[in-house]
N, C-alpha and C positions, 0 to 999 in steps of 0.2 A: 334564405339567400347571402350573401357573403360581403364586405366591405373586404377587403385587404385578407382576401383569408379565410375571415373571422363570420362567423354566420353572427345575422343579426335578425332580429323582426323590427318591427318602426314601435311598437309598445308591449313592457314587463314591466311581471307586478315583481317589486326588489324585498329581499328580507324585512327591512323595515317597518314593513308596510304599505310601503308609497311606491307609484305612478310610475316608469322610469319610462321616455319618450325621443327618439331622434328630431333635434332640431333641425324640421325643413328648413327654415326660412338661412340658413349660411352654407347649405349644401350646392355643391356641391368641392367649397378648397376649407373646410371644416368635416369635420364628424365630429357631433357636440349633443351628448347629452343633459338633460333633463330631468328634475322628477317633482313631479305634480305629487303634492301635499292632501291636496282640499279643493273643495266642487271652486272656488275661482279662478286655483291655478290652471284642471283643463275648461274653462269654459274659456280663459284664456289663451291656451295652446291652440285651442278649438278657431276664433276670432283671429284672434292675429299670424294660424298658417304655421302655424311651428309644426303644426300634425293638418294636414288635409288629404281630399280625398275621399271620398260617400262613404264603402267600407269603412274604414280607420275611421271617421268622425263620428260612428256610430259605435263602434268600440270606445274611442275615448270618453264618448257621454256616456257610455252605462258601466268606465270605470270614475266616469269625474261623479255620477252617485251613487256610489258605491261611498266610497269616500266623503260624501258628501252626510250619508244617513250615520256615518263613527259620531256625529258632534248633533244627532238629533230624526227618530227614526219613525215621527210619529205623522201623521194623513196630511200637516200643514208643511212639517221639515219637508215633505217629500217631492209635496207639489211645486214646494218654494224652488226645489233643486230640480227637478224638472223646467221648471216654467225658464230660470238661469241658463240652464246649456240648448235647451230648443229656440232661445233669441239668438243665440251667436253665430247660424250659420241659414240663412229661409230658403234656402232654394235644396239641398239636397233630401233628400226623403230618409234613407238610412237615419240619420239620427234623431225621424222621430219615430221613423222606426223602433228604433233599438228604445227609445226612450217609454214610450209607449211600451212596447213586448215588458219593461222591469219595472212599474207602475202593475201588470198589469197579471204579474207571478209576484212581485213583493206587497201587494195590500194587502188580497186573504192572509199574512201569513202573524203572528203573536211579534210583537214594536221588540224584543228581543232577543228573536232570529234574523229580525230586519236585514242590521246592515254585514252579516257574513250569507247570509243569502244571497244578496246585490253581488257581496263580492267573489263571487264561486259561481253567479248568475254571468258576469260580464267577466269573467276567467273562460268560461262556457263558449259564450260571443267570442270569443278572440277564436279560440280554436274551431269552432263552426269554421270562422272565416276561411281559415287555408283553409280548411277540410275543398268549402267551397268552390275558392281560389284556384284549388290543387285541378278539382273534376273542371269548372273553365280550362282550362290547360290543355286538358284530356279534349273535353267537344275542338276545340278551337283545332289541334293539333291534323286531328285528321282532314278542316280545311285547308292547312298549310300543301300537308303531305300527300294529299290532292292535285296540287298544282306542280308539287316535287313531283312527280310520278310523268307530268305533262311538258315538263321545262326545265326543269334541271335547277337551277340559285331560282328560288322565289323572293321577290322585293316587293317590303312592306314595306307602309306606309303608318305612320301614326300620329295622335294628337297628344300631346296634353302631356300629363302624366297619371298612365292608368296601369301603374308595376308597381313591386311591392311595399314602397313607399308610399301608395294607395290604400295597400291592405294593410289586415298585418304582417303577411310574407306572400310571395309569387304575383302580386298582380292579378287581376281582368285582361286587358288585354296584351299583357308579356306575358302572361303565364304559358299560351300558346309558342309565344317568340322562345323563349326559357327551354321547355318540351322538346322542342323540333331544334334550338340548338346540339342542347345535350343530345338529341337521340343520330346527329351524325349530320342532318339538313344541309343543303347551302343556303344562308342566309343572309341580306343586307335588308337592316332598316332603316327607311328613312327620319331623321325627324324634327317635326316640325319643332319651332325654337317656341309659340307659344307666348305671343307677348301675351299680354305684359310683366305678365310677371314669370315668366321662358321658364316656365316648369316640363317641356319637351329639354331646350341644351343642359337645363342644370340639373335635372334629377332623369328624364328617361336617359340622358344621353350616361348619365351616372353607371345608372343603374348598367344596364346594356355596355358599358364598357366594364367594371367589376368583373361580370361573366362572360367575359371575353366575345359579346356576338359583335359581328360586322357594322358598322351602324355608318353614319354618316348627318353630322347638323343641318336640317333648310332653314330659310327663311320662312316665315309662315306663308306668302303668295307665290313660293314657289311649287307649290303639288300639281297644279293645274298643269304645270308645266312639265314634269315629267313623267301624269297622264297621259298629254297627248303625243311623246314618243313613249311610248313602252314598255314604260321604267318603275312601274304601279303593279303589281297584279292583284292587290292585296290594299284593303283600309282596314284597318284595325281600329277601336276605338273605344274608349269603355262611356258609361254615363252617371249622372250624380241622379238621376230619376228618371225613369220611362213611362209611358201613361199604359191604359189595361188595352187601347188600338195600335200603340206602339209607337209613337211617339217620344223621340229623347231628344232630354235634354242634356249638354254634356258645353263642356270647356270651348269660352268666346272661340268661334272661328270652327269648329266640327262641321256648321248645316255647310260654309262653304267649301270645306274636301266632300263632303256630300254630294253638293251639286256638279261637283268638276270629277266626280269617278260615277256617278249618272249618265254625264255628257258625254264622256271616256269610257262606257261598260266597264268600270273597271268593280267590282266586290267592297261594297262597302259593312265591313260589320260588328255591330257590338258588343262587346263582349257584357252582358248582363245579371248580376247574380240579381235571385228572386231578392232579395230586401232592397234592391235598388228600385225594385217594378211600385212604382202606387195602382191600385185598384181602383180607388177611391176619384182618378183622374181619367178621363179620355179626352180633352183636345188641348198639347201642352202650349202651344200655341196663345189659347186662352186661357188656359189657369195652373200654369205653374208659374207663380214668381222668381222673377230674376232677380239676382243681389248685384246690385250697384254699388260698386267700391270704390276708397275710396280716390279723387285722381290723381293724386304722385304716382304713383302704380304706375302711369300713365305718362309723367313728364321727367319723372326720374328713373333712370336704371341703378342698379347697384354689385355691383363686380372685386375682382382681387383687380388689385396696385400690382406693378410687376416686384413693388414687396413683398407682397402676399399678403400685404389689411388688406382690407373691405372699406372702397367707398362707396359714397350713393355722389352722384350726377347728376345734374338737369339735363335736360333735351329738347326740351320745348322752350320757346321764347318765353319770360316770365312773363308775361302779361297774358298769354294764351293757357284756355281751361282745356279742363278733358273732360271726357264721358268715358264711365267704366263699369259696362255691362261686363257679370260675368260668368256667365252665359247665351247660349242662343237653343237654339230649337231645330233639330231636323224632323221636319215631317216625314210621320211612318212608307209612306210612294218611295220613296231614296233610300231606306233599310233594306236591304239584301237579307239580315236575318241578326236573332238574334244570337249570343254565346252563351247560354247558361248554367248552373249547373245540372239542370235533366238533364240539356242535351237542343243542338239548333233546334231555334222557335221562331216561327214565322212571328211578321214583326205590324200585327193584326188581331184585333181583340179574339176571334173563337182560337188562336194557337196557342195565346198566353192560356186562356179560363182553360183550356184541355191541360194544358203542363202544369200547371198550376192552381186545381181544384181548391186545395185546402188557402187558398189565401182569400176566399170568401168568403 
């Protein structure tokens, strides 16, 4: 994808052997790249959400592990690095999926080749992520085309940021939108602001604007209003973890959008790369750990002043506490289907097992 016409990815290997990332905490007001030189840099980038989005977290962890092994590749060092990275974010399954895959492939290797093999594997995982997201875009495009053939303009609502900034490139829920736009379909996207970190207002709107996709940012509570009035044809969101029976854990507020969509007969689709599907879990509400983030994300807002500097302000009374669950769980019964790299899949155990027999 592009920023001001220049091709970008969210993460990339640098000639000096470090890793470059886009700092997503200052977007859309500034475009800043950062350098990850070691394990702690990668762990901090994930924990502080300089990189975020389940697929990108996984790839960043893979690169972080590769960087760590340059200073020690024995089993103890490998396990320490994995534990450090795994502790950064508890909900997105891609993190543990990526680290588990790295560990499985690196443990049988001689210590002398582990660091180079880890670097190569992290790069391969990044390229796989791009291919997976592109395939999700192709399969989701068919959904948009079907609506377009019936009524012309397609109005899509999305929540949080499941765009290229949440992956290495293309995005999950936005990949079909980009492909439909590039094909010349008439689209308009309603972008949930997605409090408290405003990933929709800050990141999805930034992406769509850079790509030329018509869009409008709406407050989180407005989605149901627009669905009631027939101004939403399709809801497309991402996922941080999907269980084997189709329950979807995604950014807080997704469940409310699914309820509104169900009540108004609006299709609700989840763009789900297979790396985000956790076949070890069945009941999302009972089994998925929900990350509780710092209260300051709720009590304060950060934005650009008229002079262009970034400023943080308090929006709640000084004595008020806050709770900040980062995710919620949408039951499978509210999900119209999953858009995966292998096609459209029902949000149920039989369909998922049929589509991904190799994950068992």
